[in-house]
C-alpha positions, 0 to 999 in steps of 0.5 A: 832610131831602129824598130830593134831599139824601141822599148818601154820606159823603165818601170812602164811594165813589171812581172807579175807576182809568182806565187807559191814558188817556195820560201825563197821568192818571199811570196810562197806557202801561203802567198802573202795571204796570211794563213789558212781558211776562207779569206785565204781562198780566192772569191770571198768577200765577207762584207759586214760579217762581225763574228756572229756579233750583231753587225753594225749596220743591223745595230744602228736605227734606220731613219727616213723614208723614201716616197716612191710616189714623188714626182722629180721636178725641174726647178727653173728660176725666173731671173733665167726665163728672163735671160732666155727672153732678152736673148730671144730664145724664148717668145714672151707672147706665147705660153711658156710651158715645159715643151717651150723651156726645153726648145728654148735651152733654158731646162735639159729635160723635164722629168716629171714636171717644171716647177718655177722658182722666185730667184731673180727679177722678171719683167716680161708679161708671161703665161705660165702652164706648169707643174708647180710654182713657188709663192715667190714665183708667183708673186714675181709673175703676177707683179709683172703682169703675167699669170701662173696655171698650175697643172697639178694642184696641191691637194687641199688637207 
């Protein structure tokens, strides 16, 4: 093989469409864009415009609400914490908080805080200091002899 014999595979490169080069080219005059008007020009996007009729995104009712003050919590199951203790990544004698969970590799990041969830089985006696905990998680932790301190308790109604 020589340098002058190297070539692309068939169909790897194709020449661009030559627009507006006469009726015989098949892409003459309107260049495949239809007829005259705003949409035949470049850089036009009339998204959602329905010819003066009220657009569907304005006709349909809006639902729901986005709470800008909501906390983004990282959920961790008690079973996952027990796995980390069994693997020796988490110290059972120390207080379990968001920093220790990140250091042990149980969670990737804490976001606004950590919430303990009740799926799985917990055997070790642990002391938790977290942003929140589900009722099932609190029950599982206290059944194993541990305790939970919630740093951001819910407000009483």
